Phi, psi and omega in degrees: 000142181218160174232153178239144176223167180061030178260135175227160179281353180296125177080008180265134175266115189259033182260134177194154178210128178227140178240125179260145179234143182295325185248167174297161177057035173061037181254164178081190180297154180232160178221122181264135183226134179236011175201194182294145176218112185278342182206106182271359186295336178285341180257323181222142177287333176198167177222116183242356173209160179200161175235126173262108183278327177202154179079189178229147182224150168254124179249152186231150181268009174223159177296162175059036174059040181246170177083200179291143180239150183223133179273130180232125176251179183309129180155182180247133181236090188286339179211087183299327183299312183272326182294324184246003180071025181287142175264334180241164177280169180289130182244337179206161180211154175230135175281139179258129179306142184286328184223151170217126178250136180107185182287152173222159181212137178226136178242124179252149182240149182291323185237171176298161176055038175061035181261164177079193180291153178232160178218132180257135180238144179229008179225160176296149174216143181280327185221114183297332180294327178293325183286320186271352182286000000 
């Protein structure tokens, strides 16, 4: 679980486009999304592949941005289940701002509801496990 602070919309490019498909290999019905979507079930019964045409998105295997989350950048994901180790199909997504200028700070917590030990980060890191060890 994490929180973000010192974020402003100033200087952020909010453009992104992702297309979800019901079946693997971009088959079946599709749903195009250019911003946050808390519940895709009204548009698709499931989503097992997708194309990120622009921007970056965080996708979730439960509605309302809950459950396991997966970061997706520009590219084609022909089988989300096996490529990302998902057990469920994608149910919701959030667009990630393209740019942020200025300082940023992120605090991560060991447990749910901001419990357990915490660690604050102010720089990019490739592996979160290296930072918290």
